[in-house]
C-alpha positions in Angstrom: -31.6 19.6 40.6 -29.7 19.2 44.0 -26.5 18.2 44.7 -26.6 14.2 46.3 -29.6 14.1 43.0 -26.8 14.4 41.5 -23.7 12.5 43.2 -26.9 9.5 43.2 -26.9 9.7 39.3 -23.1 9.8 38.5 -23.0 6.7 41.1 -25.4 4.6 39.1 -24.1 5.6 35.9 -21.0 5.2 37.2 -22.4 1.5 38.3 -23.4 0.6 35.2 -20.3 1.6 33.6 -18.3 -0.9 35.3 -20.8 -3.1 34.8 -20.5 -3.1 31.1 -16.9 -3.0 31.3 -16.2 -5.9 34.4 -19.1 -7.9 33.0 -22.9 -9.2 34.6 -20.9 -11.9 36.9 -18.2 -9.8 38.3 -20.1 -6.7 39.1 -23.9 -6.8 38.2 -25.4 -3.7 36.9 -28.1 -2.2 39.4 -31.4 -3.4 38.1 -30.1 -6.9 38.9 -29.1 -5.2 41.8 -32.3 -3.8 42.4 -34.3 -6.5 41.3 -32.8 -9.1 43.3 -33.2 -7.6 46.6 -37.7 -7.2 45.4 -37.4 -10.8 45.2 -35.8 -11.2 48.7 -37.8 -9.1 50.0 -40.8 -10.8 48.6 -39.6 -14.8 49.9 -38.7 -13.2 53.2 -35.3 -14.3 52.9 -33.9 -9.8 52.9 -34.2 -9.9 57.1 -32.2 -13.6 56.9 -29.3 -12.3 55.0 -29.2 -9.0 55.7 -28.7 -10.2 59.3 -26.2 -12.6 58.5 -24.4 -9.8 56.9 -24.5 -7.7 59.6 -23.4 -10.3 61.9 -20.3 -10.6 60.4 -19.4 -7.3 59.7 -20.4 -6.9 63.7 -17.9 -9.5 64.2 -15.1 -8.0 61.7 -15.1 -5.0 63.6 -15.5 -6.2 67.1 -12.0 -8.3 66.3 -10.1 -5.7 64.6 -10.7 -3.5 67.6 -9.5 -5.6 69.6 -6.5 -6.2 67.8 -5.7 -2.2 67.4 -6.6 -1.6 71.1 -3.5 -4.4 71.9 -1.3 -3.5 69.4 -2.2 0.2 70.3 -1.2 -0.4 74.2 1.9 -2.6 73.3 2.8 0.6 71.2 2.4 2.8 73.9 4.8 1.0 76.2 7.0 -0.4 74.4 10.6 0.7 75.2 11.7 2.0 72.3 9.4 5.0 72.2 11.4 6.8 74.5 13.7 7.0 72.1 11.0 9.7 70.0 11.1 12.1 73.2 
């Protein structure tokens, strides 16, 4: 058995154990998630929901890049940086 399959099996086992400890409402088990994905795929809502999620991720990434770049420029141009030379 390859290392990738073993690591995938361990991930699913840890997920299942975590769902048993945390409860289905907080952390659904892998089977419930797989069934929900299949149901959404059959109803046609999977593509819509996936697109909405990816749009949120893209917006968050753009905001993080803009803020990080602005903070980096401010820190790079700061006169107190000269004290570190």
